[in-house]
C-alpha positions as CSV (number, residue, x, y, z in Angstrom):
1,M,101.4,122.7,131.5
2,P,99.3,123.2,128.6
3,G,100.7,125.0,125.5
4,C,99.1,128.1,124.1
5,Y,99.4,128.9,120.5
6,R,98.1,131.6,118.3
7,L,96.9,130.7,114.8
8,I,98.3,133.2,112.1
9,G,97.1,131.4,108.8
10,R,96.7,128.2,107.0
11,I,99.6,126.7,105.2
12,G,97.4,124.2,103.4
13,A,95.5,121.1,103.6
14,G,95.5,117.5,102.1
15,G,93.7,114.4,102.3
16,M,94.2,113.8,106.0
17,A,95.3,116.9,107.7
18,E,95.7,120.7,107.6
19,V,98.6,122.7,108.7
20,F,98.7,126.2,110.2
21,E,101.4,128.7,110.9
22,G,101.3,129.8,114.4
23,L,103.0,131.4,117.3
24,A,103.9,129.6,120.6
25,L,103.1,132.1,123.4
26,G,105.0,132.2,126.7
27,E,105.6,134.5,129.6
28,A,106.9,138.0,129.3
29,G,105.8,138.3,125.7
30,F,107.7,135.3,124.4
31,E,106.9,134.0,120.9
32,K,108.1,131.5,118.6
33,R,106.9,130.6,115.1
34,V,105.8,127.0,114.7
35,A,103.8,124.8,112.4
36,I,100.6,123.2,113.8
37,K,99.1,120.2,112.2
38,R,95.5,119.0,112.9
39,I,93.8,115.9,111.6
40,L,90.8,117.1,109.4
41,P,87.6,117.4,111.2
42,S,86.0,114.8,109.1
43,L,88.6,112.3,110.3
44,A,89.3,113.5,113.8
45,R,87.0,110.9,115.4
46,D,88.9,108.0,113.9
47,P,90.8,106.4,116.7
48,A,93.3,104.8,114.4
49,L,94.4,108.2,113.0
50,T,94.5,109.9,116.3
51,G,96.5,107.0,117.7
52,L,98.9,107.4,114.9
53,L,99.3,111.1,115.6
54,V,100.1,110.4,119.2
55,E,102.6,107.7,118.1
56,E,104.2,110.0,115.7
57,A,104.8,112.6,118.3
58,R,106.2,110.1,120.8
59,V,108.8,108.6,118.3
60,A,109.6,111.8,116.2
61,S,110.4,113.6,119.3
62,R,113.6,111.4,119.6
63,L,114.7,112.4,116.1
64,A,116.9,115.2,117.2
65,H,119.1,116.1,114.3
66,G,119.8,119.2,112.4
67,N,118.7,117.6,109.1
68,L,115.4,116.3,110.5
69,V,112.2,118.3,111.2
70,Q,111.6,118.6,114.9
71,V,108.4,117.7,116.9
72,L,107.8,120.1,119.6
73,D,104.5,119.5,121.2
74,L,101.4,117.3,121.2
75,G,98.0,118.1,122.7
76,R,94.2,118.3,122.5
77,A,91.9,121.3,122.2
78,G,88.2,121.0,121.9
79,G,88.5,117.2,121.2
80,D,90.9,117.7,118.4
81,Y,94.5,116.5,118.4
82,Y,97.2,119.0,117.4
83,L,100.8,118.2,116.7
84,V,103.3,121.2,116.9
85,M,106.4,121.1,114.8
86,E,109.4,123.1,113.7
87,L,108.5,125.7,111.1
88,V,110.8,125.4,108.0
89,D,110.6,128.7,106.0
90,G,111.2,127.6,102.5
91,A,110.0,125.0,100.0
92,D,110.4,121.4,99.3
93,L,112.5,120.1,96.4
94,A,109.5,119.2,94.2
95,S,108.0,122.7,94.4
96,L,111.4,124.2,93.9
97,Q,112.2,122.0,90.8
98,R,108.7,123.0,89.3
99,H,109.5,126.6,89.9
100,L,113.0,126.7,88.2
101,P,112.1,126.5,84.5
102,G,110.0,129.6,84.7
103,L,113.1,131.5,86.0
104,G,115.4,130.0,83.4
105,L,117.6,128.5,86.2
106,E,119.1,125.0,86.9
107,L,120.2,123.7,90.3
108,P,124.1,123.8,90.1
109,P,125.5,120.2,90.5
110,G,127.6,121.1,93.5
111,L,124.6,122.1,95.4
112,A,122.5,119.1,94.2
113,V,125.4,117.0,95.8
114,W,125.5,119.1,98.9
115,I,121.6,118.8,99.5
116,C,121.8,115.1,99.2
117,R,124.7,114.8,101.6
118,Q,122.6,116.7,104.2
119,V,119.8,114.2,103.7
120,L,122.3,111.3,104.0
121,A,123.4,112.9,107.4
122,G,119.8,112.8,108.6
123,L,119.2,109.4,107.3
124,H,122.4,108.1,109.0
125,F,121.1,109.3,112.3
126,V,117.7,107.6,111.8
127,H,119.2,104.5,110.6
128,Q,121.5,104.1,113.7
129,L,119.0,105.3,116.2
130,G,118.5,102.9,119.2
131,D,116.0,102.6,122.0
132,A,116.5,103.4,125.6
133,D,118.6,100.3,126.1
134,G,120.8,101.1,123.2
135,Q,119.3,98.4,121.0
136,P,119.0,99.5,117.2
137,L,115.5,100.4,116.1
138,H,116.4,99.7,112.3
139,L,114.0,102.6,111.2
140,V,113.4,102.9,107.4
141,H,111.9,106.2,106.0
142,R,110.4,104.5,103.0
143,D,109.3,107.7,101.4
144,V,112.5,109.7,100.6
145,S,111.3,111.9,97.8
146,P,111.6,115.6,96.7
147,G,108.4,116.5,98.5
148,N,109.8,115.4,101.8
149,I,113.1,117.2,101.5
150,L,112.8,120.8,102.7
151,V,115.3,123.6,102.0
152,S,115.0,126.8,104.0
153,R,115.8,130.4,103.0
154,A,118.7,130.1,105.4
155,G,120.3,127.3,103.4
156,Q,119.1,124.4,105.7
157,V,118.1,121.0,104.5
158,K,115.7,118.8,106.4
159,L,114.0,115.5,105.8
160,T,110.6,115.0,107.1
161,D,107.4,112.8,107.2
162,F,108.3,109.2,108.2
163,G,105.9,106.3,107.8
164,I,103.7,107.8,105.2
165,V,102.8,104.5,103.4
166,K,101.2,102.7,106.4
167,A,99.5,105.9,107.6
168,R,97.9,106.2,104.1
169,D,96.6,102.7,104.3
170,R,94.7,103.8,107.4
171,A,93.3,106.9,105.7
172,I,91.9,104.9,102.9
173,H,89.8,103.0,105.2
174,T,88.1,106.2,106.0
175,E,88.0,108.1,102.7
176,A,86.7,107.0,99.3
177,G,89.1,106.6,96.5
178,L,92.8,105.7,96.3
179,I,95.5,108.2,97.6
180,R,98.4,107.9,95.2
181,G,101.9,107.1,96.4
182,K,105.2,108.2,95.0
183,A,105.9,105.2,92.7
184,A,108.8,107.0,91.0
185,Y,111.0,106.9,94.1
186,M,110.4,103.3,95.3
187,P,113.1,100.8,95.0
188,P,112.3,97.6,93.2
189,E,111.8,95.6,96.3
190,Q,109.3,98.0,97.6
191,A,107.5,98.1,94.2
192,A,107.1,94.2,94.6
193,G,105.8,94.4,98.1
194,E,108.9,92.7,99.5
195,P,110.8,93.3,102.7
196,L,112.7,96.5,103.0
197,D,115.9,97.6,104.9
198,Q,117.7,100.9,105.2
199,R,119.1,100.4,101.7
200,A,115.7,101.2,100.2
201,D,116.2,104.9,101.5
202,L,119.4,104.9,99.7
203,F,118.0,103.9,96.4
204,S,115.2,106.5,96.8
205,L,117.7,109.3,97.4
206,G,119.8,107.9,94.4
207,V,116.6,108.8,92.2
208,V,116.4,112.1,93.9
209,L,120.1,112.9,93.2
210,H,119.7,111.7,89.5
211,E,116.8,114.0,89.0
212,L,118.6,117.1,90.8
213,L,121.5,116.6,88.6
214,V,119.7,116.3,85.2
215,G,116.7,118.4,85.9
216,R,114.0,115.9,85.0
217,A,112.2,112.8,86.2
218,L,114.0,109.5,86.1
219,F,111.1,107.3,86.1
220,A,108.0,108.6,84.1
221,G,104.7,107.1,83.1
222,D,101.0,107.9,82.6
223,S,100.1,105.9,85.7
224,P,101.8,104.3,88.8
225,A,101.6,101.0,87.3
226,A,103.6,102.1,84.3
227,V,106.0,104.0,86.5
228,L,106.6,100.8,88.5
229,R,107.1,98.7,85.4
230,R,110.0,101.0,84.7
231,V,111.4,100.7,88.2
232,V,111.3,96.9,88.2
233,S,113.0,96.7,84.8
234,L,116.2,98.4,85.9
235,E,118.0,95.1,85.8
236,R,117.4,94.8,82.0
237,E,117.4,98.7,81.3
238,P,119.7,100.4,83.8
239,A,119.2,104.2,84.5
240,P,121.1,106.4,82.1
241,A,124.2,108.0,83.4
242,P,123.6,111.6,84.6
243,S,126.4,113.0,82.5
244,S,124.8,111.6,79.3
245,L,121.7,113.8,79.9
246,R,123.2,117.0,81.0
247,P,126.1,118.5,79.1
248,G,129.1,119.5,81.2
249,L,128.1,117.4,84.2
250,P,131.2,115.7,85.7
251,A,131.2,111.9,84.9
252,T,132.7,111.2,88.2
253,L,129.2,111.2,89.8
254,D,127.9,108.5,87.4
255,A,129.3,105.6,89.3
256,V,128.0,106.9,92.6
257,V,124.4,107.4,91.2
258,G,124.7,104.1,89.6
259,C,125.5,102.2,92.8
260,A,122.7,103.9,94.6
261,L,120.3,102.8,92.0
262,A,121.3,99.2,91.9
263,P,118.3,97.0,91.5
264,C,119.3,94.6,94.2
265,P,119.9,95.9,97.7
266,A,123.1,93.9,97.9
267,G,124.5,96.0,95.1
268,R,124.0,99.4,96.8
269,Y,125.9,101.2,99.4
270,P,125.7,99.3,102.7
271,S,124.9,102.5,104.7
272,A,124.1,106.2,104.4
273,R,127.5,107.0,105.7
274,A,129.2,104.9,102.8
275,F,126.9,106.8,100.2
276,D,127.9,110.1,101.7
277,E,131.6,109.3,101.6
278,A,131.4,108.2,98.0
279,L,129.6,111.5,97.1
280,E,132.2,113.5,98.9
281,A,135.1,111.9,97.1
282,A,133.3,112.3,93.7
283,A,132.6,115.9,94.4
284,L,136.2,116.7,95.4
285,E,137.5,114.8,92.3
286,A,135.2,117.0,90.1
287,G,135.9,120.2,91.9
288,L,132.2,120.6,92.8
289,R,131.4,122.9,95.7
290,G,128.5,123.3,98.1
291,S,127.7,124.9,101.4
292,A,124.7,126.3,103.5
293,A,125.9,129.8,102.5
294,E,126.0,129.0,98.8
295,L,122.5,127.5,98.9
296,E,121.3,130.4,100.7
297,D,122.6,132.8,98.1
298,W,121.3,130.7,95.3
299,L,117.8,130.3,96.9
300,A,117.5,134.1,97.2
301,R,117.0,134.0,93.4
302,A,115.2,130.7,93.1
303,M,112.8,130.3,96.1
304,P,109.1,130.2,95.3
305,P,107.1,132.9,96.7
306,A,105.2,132.3,100.0
307,R,101.6,132.9,100.9
308,L,99.2,132.0,103.7
309,E,95.6,131.4,103.6
310,P,93.5,133.7,105.8
311,L,91.8,132.1,108.7
312,P,88.0,132.1,109.2
313,A,86.6,134.8,111.4
314,G,86.8,133.9,115.1
315,A,90.0,131.8,114.8
316,G,92.6,132.8,117.3
317,C,94.4,131.0,120.2
318,I,94.2,127.3,121.0
319,E,95.1,125.9,124.4
320,L,96.7,122.4,124.2
321,G,95.8,120.2,127.0
322,P,97.7,116.8,127.7
323,A,97.2,114.1,125.1
324,S,97.7,111.2,127.4
325,A,94.0,109.9,126.7
326,A,94.6,109.6,122.9
327,P,93.5,106.2,121.8
328,V,96.7,104.3,120.8
329,G,96.5,101.0,119.0
330,T,99.6,101.3,116.9
331,L,102.5,99.1,116.3
332,P,105.2,98.5,118.8
333,L,108.3,100.8,118.7
334,A,110.6,98.1,117.6
335,R,110.8,94.6,116.3
336,A,113.4,92.0,116.9
337,V,115.3,92.0,113.6
338,A,118.8,91.2,112.5
339,P,121.1,94.1,111.3
340,I,122.2,94.4,107.7
341,S,125.1,92.1,106.9
342,A,127.1,94.5,104.9
343,P,129.6,93.5,102.2
344,G,133.1,94.8,102.1
345,R,133.9,98.4,101.6
346,A,135.6,97.7,98.1
347,G,133.9,99.6,95.4
348,G,131.3,100.9,97.8
349,R,129.0,97.9,97.1
350,G,127.1,96.3,99.8
351,A,115.7,91.1,105.5
352,W,113.2,92.9,106.3
353,L,114.1,95.3,108.9
354,G,111.0,97.2,108.5
355,L,109.7,100.2,110.2
356,G,108.9,99.6,113.8
357,V,107.0,102.7,114.1
358,V,104.2,104.2,112.2
359,L,104.2,108.1,111.8
360,L,101.2,109.9,110.6
361,A,101.1,110.8,107.0
362,G,99.0,113.9,106.3
363,A,98.7,117.0,104.3
364,A,101.8,118.4,105.8
365,A,103.9,117.0,108.6
366,V,105.8,120.1,109.1
367,G,105.1,123.7,108.3
368,W,106.5,125.9,105.7
369,R,105.1,128.2,103.2
370,F,105.2,128.6,99.4
371,L,103.0,129.2,96.5
372,S,102.5,126.4,94.1
373,P,103.4,127.7,90.5
374,E,101.0,125.1,89.1
375,E,97.9,126.0,91.0
376,G,98.6,129.4,92.4
377,A,97.4,128.5,95.9
378,P,99.2,127.4,99.2
379,V,100.0,123.9,99.3
380,A,100.6,121.9,102.5
381,R,104.2,120.2,102.6
382,P,105.8,118.0,103.3
383,G,103.8,114.9,102.9
384,A,100.8,116.4,101.3
385,V,98.8,113.6,99.8
386,A,97.6,113.7,96.3
387,A,93.9,114.0,95.6
388,P,92.1,110.7,95.4
389,A,92.6,109.0,92.1
390,A,91.0,106.2,90.4
391,P,93.1,103.0,90.5
392,P,95.2,102.6,87.3
393,T,94.0,100.2,84.8
394,S,96.3,98.3,82.5
395,P,94.4,97.0,79.4
396,D,96.5,94.0,79.0
397,R,96.4,91.6,76.1
398,G,97.1,88.7,78.1
399,A,100.2,87.8,79.9
400,D,103.1,86.1,78.2
401,L,104.4,84.4,81.3
402,A,107.6,83.2,79.5
403,A,108.5,86.9,79.2
404,P,111.3,88.1,81.8
405,G,109.9,89.5,84.9
406,L,110.7,89.6,88.7
407,R,113.0,86.9,89.7
408,Q,112.2,86.4,93.3
409,G,115.0,85.3,95.6
410,R,116.0,85.2,99.1
411,G,116.2,88.8,100.2
412,C,116.5,90.0,96.7
413,L,114.3,90.3,93.7
414,H,116.8,90.5,91.1
415,A,119.7,88.5,90.1
416,C,122.8,90.5,91.1
417,A,126.4,89.9,90.1
418,G,127.6,86.8,92.1
419,A,124.2,86.1,93.4
420,Q,122.1,83.0,92.7
421,P,118.6,83.6,94.1
422,A,116.6,80.7,95.0
423,P,113.1,80.6,93.5
424,V,110.3,81.3,96.0
425,R,106.7,80.6,95.1
426,P,104.2,83.0,96.7
427,G,101.5,81.1,98.6
428,A,103.9,78.1,99.4
429,K,103.4,76.8,103.0
430,P,105.9,74.8,105.0
431,G,105.1,71.1,104.7
432,R,103.0,71.6,101.7
433,P,104.1,71.4,98.0
434,A,104.0,74.6,96.2
435,P,101.2,75.1,93.7
436,G,102.2,75.3,90.1
437,P,101.1,75.0,86.6
438,V,99.8,71.7,86.1
439,T,98.0,69.0,84.5
440,P,95.5,68.7,82.5
441,A,96.7,69.9,79.2
442,G,95.1,73.0,77.7
443,E,94.5,76.6,78.8
444,G,92.0,78.7,80.6
445,T,91.3,82.3,81.0
446,L,91.6,84.3,84.3
447,F,90.1,87.6,85.0
448,L,91.2,89.3,88.1
449,N,89.9,92.6,89.9
450,S,90.8,93.9,93.3
451,E,90.3,96.8,95.6
452,P,92.7,98.7,95.6
453,W,94.6,98.0,92.3
454,A,97.4,95.7,92.3
455,R,100.2,94.3,90.3
456,I,99.8,90.6,89.3
457,L,102.3,87.8,89.6
458,V,101.5,84.4,88.6
459,D,103.6,81.5,89.9
460,G,106.3,84.0,91.0
461,R,106.5,85.7,87.6
462,D,105.5,89.3,87.1
463,T,102.9,89.4,84.4
464,G,103.3,93.0,83.5
465,A,99.5,93.5,84.1
466,T,97.5,95.2,86.8
467,T,94.1,94.8,88.1
468,P,91.5,94.9,86.7
469,T,92.5,92.7,83.7
470,V,90.5,93.7,80.6
471,E,91.3,90.7,78.2
472,G,92.2,88.2,80.9
473,L,95.3,86.2,81.6
474,R,95.7,83.0,79.4
475,L,97.1,80.3,81.7
476,R,97.9,76.7,81.6
477,A,95.1,74.5,83.0
478,G,95.8,73.5,86.6
479,R,96.6,75.2,89.9
480,H,98.4,78.4,90.1
481,S,99.6,80.8,92.8
482,I,98.5,84.3,92.4
483,T,100.1,87.4,94.2
484,L,98.6,90.7,94.1
485,V,100.9,93.6,95.3
486,N,100.0,97.3,95.8
487,P,103.4,98.8,96.6
488,E,101.9,102.3,97.3
489,L,100.2,100.9,100.4
490,E,102.6,98.1,101.0
491,L,99.7,95.5,100.7
492,R,100.2,92.1,99.4
493,L,97.8,89.1,99.0
494,D,98.6,85.5,98.0
495,A,96.0,83.1,96.8
496,E,95.6,80.1,94.6
497,V,93.3,79.4,91.7
498,E,92.4,76.3,89.9
499,L,91.6,76.4,86.1
500,D,90.1,73.8,84.0
501,R,90.6,73.6,80.2
502,D,88.9,76.4,78.3
503,E,87.5,77.7,81.6
504,V,86.8,81.4,82.0
505,L,87.3,82.2,85.8
506,K,86.7,85.5,87.4
507,R,88.0,86.4,90.9
508,F,87.7,89.5,93.0
509,F,90.1,90.2,96.0
510,D,90.0,92.8,98.7
511,L,93.6,93.6,99.7
512,R,92.7,95.8,102.5
513,R,90.6,93.2,104.2
514,D,92.5,90.0,103.3
515,G,96.0,91.3,102.4
516,Q,99.1,91.7,104.6
517,Q,100.9,94.9,105.4
518,R,104.6,94.7,104.3
């Protein structure tokens, strides 16, 4: 039976979709408040995007957990596809954090811990989810960030918006410009375009926890490239302990946050449950309290005000017919991968499992209402995509390839305690010697540019530069392997260049066309 929904107002819009608050209408006057997402009309005829919306509904409908936003319905009306989701009446953590300084409030540490423990409960469910035959899907959220963690006025905590990175890649083929990702919450392996497993989500939540405890950003910079350089430098410059940045904060939380923020996945907690157990023990030792009731009481003072945009004249009910005819050309539900080989439990320490599904990223995958204190207008959350921005440029002065950078190894980008990573040269192929700096003597200059922007690795070493290079990279004459990585879109391209002595070589690469999705 088709669903009937009455539109009440628009929550907001972003780069791909707009979200409305609505009422699901039933027999005998039945009504239920819901959020209704629609792909923007300018993008609605893109079969890739509509296929992703259908795939989102199919898979997200299985994510039935109290700490995950629920998908209720999918259908078509007038040729447009609509996704009906649970309406969370509240705000995301990003907007809440922006609102607090104006009120002179800080999030109590006990509530910060409790919020993150609720997210971990949702992540544990997702990470352990299996298919119809009971085989694990090894799902990875890959965008755990304050904008995707919702808190309701009733004290609920819900995680939303899976698969935003790959969906954004599809959107960029349709829209001009670059949609910026959330570089400040990427683990080092994601920043380098390397394989991910569920421990990537634990690192991201560790960043969120650090920021909730101290009240300010952990990784900051004037461009995504600058932020990513800070992320990948964690091995040399560990994150500061939260207790060193906020007076009175219990030091018992420092070790827990530090483990979650280990630069190498093997140094992090092996599972969301292990992270949760460590947080619980630290909170008990420190006497920190948190509950849904306490969060509800605190949010009564701290919640940003809500507001809806009025609808155009003539907007009213929509009848959603079946969506079975949606063009679906998306990834398979799961891939054959091996589970994480977790280390022992001692100390709470612990490749690519990948995300076997792609869920649509848009203006707001779920409905909720709040007024942005920065713009004074409704903002669609969660998953609202930032406005297109120009690719960041890094006016490098030439790369010092002897400087420390990413040390690539098997399944780990950083040398961890007790680990001896084996060097891997990007571009090396089986049965063929890996390219390397070579003969004849002398140097040349390489200028690189790409669309979209990318970090530059030469012969497996991070140069610290991004495209486009301004002053060029001074390299030894000979053959070199070049790796370009855009971590926001999870795109990577491997290539080879040959430099003669005193040669100036210019190369352009199209990562969307020739790169690989990671």
